[in-house]
N, C-alpha and C positions, 0 to 999 in steps of 0.2 A: 238460580238454584240456591236454596237455603244452606247455610253453613252447617256442618256436622261436627259435633264435639264427641270424642271418644275418651273415656276415662277408664283406667284399669286399676283395680285396687284389691287388696286382701281385706275381706270383710270380717270384722271381729264381733260386731253386733249390728242389729237392724235399726236403722234410723226410720223416722216416720215415712211410710210409703214403700220402704224397701222390700219387705216381705210380700206385699201385695204385687209389686211389679215383678219380683222374682218369680212368684207363682204364675203370673200372667205369661211371662216368657217361657216358663216350663211347660205350661199347658199348650202353647203354640208349638213348641218343639215336639211334644208328644204327638200332637195332631198330625204332623208331617213326618214323623219317624226320624227326628234329628238327633239320635244318639242317646235317648233314655231307654231304659229297659221296660218301662211301662208300655203296653200296647194300646190300652184304652186309658183315656184321661180319668184319673180318679177324682173323687170329690175334693173340693178345695181344701178342706180341713186336713186331709191326708197329705197333700203336697205341703201345706204349711208346717205340719208336724215333722215331715221329712227334713225340710230346710232348717227348722229350729233345732232338730236333732244333730244335724251336721255341725252346727256351731258348738255343740256340747261335747263332742267326741275329741279327746285330747290329740289323737293321732290324725285328725282331719283338719285341713285348712281350706277355706272357701275363697276362691278368686272370682271376682265378678267383673263384668264389662258393662259400662254405661254408655248409652247413646243419648246425647243431649240430656244427661242427668238421670235417665231412666234405665234401670237394670234390664239388660237385653241378652246377657250371656253369663255362663258360669263354668267353672271347672273345680274339681276337688283334688287336693293333694292328700294322698293317703300315705302316711309315714308308717314304717314298721313299728310294731309294739315294742316296748322296752325289753321284753324277753327275747327278742330276735336280734341279738347283737351281731350275729354272723351275716344277717341280711340288711344291716343298717346302711349299706351303700346305695340301696335301690328304693326309689319312691315311685308311687303309682299315680298316674293321672287318670281320673275317672269322671263320668258325668259331665263331659265337656260339650257345651253347645252354645250356639248363638241363635237367637230367635229368628225365624224367617224374615221378619220385617226389618231386621237390623243387619242383615248380611250384605256383603259387598263394600264394606267401609274399612276393612282391615282389622276389625276387632279380634277375630279368631287368631290371626297371626300375632297381634300385639299381646293377647292373653297367653299364647304359647311361649313367647319370648320372656314375659314376666314370670311365668311358671318355671322356666329353665333357670332364670336368674336367681330366683328364691331357692330352688333346689340346690344350686351350686353354693349359695351363701350358707345354707344349712349343712353343707358338707356331703351331700349326696353326689355320687359319680355316675348314676344311671337313672333314667326314667323309663318306666314300662307302661304300656297301655294296650288296650284291645278295642277292636271296632268291628261292627258288622260289615260284611262285604258290600252291602247296599249303601253305605255311607261314603259315596265316591268323593265328595268334596273334602271330607275329613281325611280320607286316605291320601288324596293329592297333597293336602296341606302337610301332613306328617312326612310324606316321602320327600317333598321339596325342602323340608326343614332338616333332613338328614336322619330321620328315623328309619331303622332297618327292620323289615318284616322277617321275623325269625321262625314263625310257625303259622299254621292255620288249623282250624277245627271245623269239620263239615257240619256237625250238629252244635253250633255255637248258640243259636237262639231258635225259638219256634214262634212264628207269627202266623196267626190264622191257620194253624195246622201244618204249615210248611216250614221245614228246617232251612236255616240261613247259615252260611259259612261265616266264620269269624277269623280275623287276622290279629296276630300278636306282634307288637312292635317294641323296639327298645332304642334308646339313644344313649351313647356313651358321652357323658359330660366332661370326662377327663382329657378328651382329645384337644 
């Protein structure tokens, strides 16, 4: 069996090949409904602009996971805007996925731990996230990591004309 190398890092800018491999991983995740809100895979230029935009927004940070040097997963940290001083204890994890070909190596768990570590370092005491009920592996990951489901919404998403329930989770980092 070939050795597998997992690297997890906060991406500040794209190096050669990064945007392309991130877009590839995103397309594969969309194809199998692994946590993106897109139902159909958009044109590549749309995905490229999306990720380029994430790096431009001051309140967003991009965490990526690499499998043998290739970007295979991502998560976004969405911090409250400066005018939300009352809510500055809570950070949101969104667009968290690992491409299907890279699953089973512990990347998702490692990314979640790194996300929590950075959130604490930045002074946040709570992480919030939401997920479709169909994302069973993600739900298991969150619940095993101590995230608490605090609510659900019956009409969270609509895929192919059918409504899908969504779950809302939080984790208290001050414990």
